[in-house]
N, C-alpha and C positions, 0 to 999 in steps of 0.2 A: 507508420504517422502516416503516408501517402494514403495509403487505401481508406484509414480511417478520416481521413482530411474529406476524400472525396463523398463521401456519406456511406459507407459499408457500416453494415448494423453490427456495433459490437457486442450486441448480445444474441445473436442469431446463434443457433445451436446446431451444431453437426448430426448427422444421423446415429452419432452414438449419443446425443444426448448432452455432449460436452459444449458450453462455450467458448468464447476465444481466451476468456479468463480463463480458465479452468485448462485451456492449451497451452496457456503463457506458462503457468506454475507449473506443471508437469516436464518444463522446458528447463525450470529455473537447475532442475539436478545433473544435467550433464550438459550444459552449453551455457553453463555463465559467461565466457568469451563474447558471447552475441548482447550482453548486458540486457539481461530481461529484468530487471526492476525499470529501465526505459518504458518497455513494453505494458510492462503491469501499469505504468503510472499514466500512458499514454490512455492506454483503454476506463480507466478510471477516470480522466480527465475528460473522457466523452460519454462516460454514462455508462459505463460496462457496471453489469451486477457485481456486489462485492459479497465475498467471499462470507457463508456464515461463519458466527464467530465460536459455533462447536467445534468446528470445523478446522480452528487457528492450531491446536497440539500436532494434528496432522501434518499442513501444512509446514508447523516449524521442523519438523521432523524433517520432511522432505526437503524444503528449500531456506533451510539456515544458513546453509554457507553465502547465501546471498542478503544480509542486512538489510540493506535498501531495501530489496522487497518485501521483504518482511516490515520495514521502517514504512513505505507506500501504503502497503494493506493495512496496517493500526491504523494509520495517521487522515483512514474516510471515517471512522469511529467517533462520537464523541465521548463514548463511555464502552466500555468491557471491564469485564470480571477474568482478570489474570489468575489463575490460579498454580495448583503446584504442578498440574500435568505440564505446562506451557514448558519450567523450566525442564522437566525430565526427558521433555523429547527433543532438546537440544542438545544432539551430541557432545560429549566432552569435548573434544579436542577442537569442536569449532566454538566452543565456549568458549574455552580459552583466549582463542586464536582472535575471537571478536569480542573480549571481557566487557570493556567501553559499551558497547552499543547493548549489549545483551543483561549488564547491571542497569542501564536505561528502562529497557522495559519491563523488567522484573520488579523494576521500583514503583512501576504504576496499579501492582495489588496494596500499596501502602497509601498512595496519594493520588489525590483526584488529577486530570488532565489538567491544564493550564489557562488560563483564559483567554490566552490567545489562540490557543488550538481551538477551544470551542466556539469560538468567534468564527474559526475557519472551520468549522463544520456546519456553520450557520448559513456562511456565505453560499459555500458551497451546493449546501442543500437546496436554497432560494435558485441558483442558476443550472440545479438537477444537471442533464447532461452537455451542458452548454458551456463547462467550466473553461474549456482550452479557447473557447470563442469569445466571452465574455469580460473574465479577468482580466486581458489584456487591455479592454477598452476604461476600466475603472480609472478615475481618477488618482492614484496611489503611486507611492515610487517602487520601481522596479524590484526589489527586495519583498517587498510586501507579497507583490504579482505573485513571485515566484515562491513565497509560501503557500499563497492559497493554491498553486499547482503543482503541490506536491514537491517541491525543490527538496534534495536528499539533504539532510543533515547531519548525519549519523549517529542519531540517539532518537529520543523522542520522548517528549514530557508533557 
């Protein structure tokens, strides 16, 4: 957060062509104790590129042990086509361990996103990469500001 607040470009690629979001997601598989979901949330709130929706099965395969990371990534899209590949990408052990979260995620294949979520997407799109700076200035209750800033809920709707 410190570097981002000081103006570091959240989309600057390294020599290998990886943006900070890619690096953060690569770390999820072996650095859960560093709470990668917080890094991913910060990057998104400061305007990081989103992952390509077609890459979600791959992200699920490698990041599924951090449902909060998945939650934050999914919650920046107003619509996604949830496919059977998604569920097949999550290892059975992880699926059982985080059953409630993954049930809520896979239920999106049968229901549209909530109106509350769609409103969040519209507001975030208007603020582009300035969500972290502008949302706290809105005359809204704290819980709504936190929702707009992708506060963890441990389920998706």
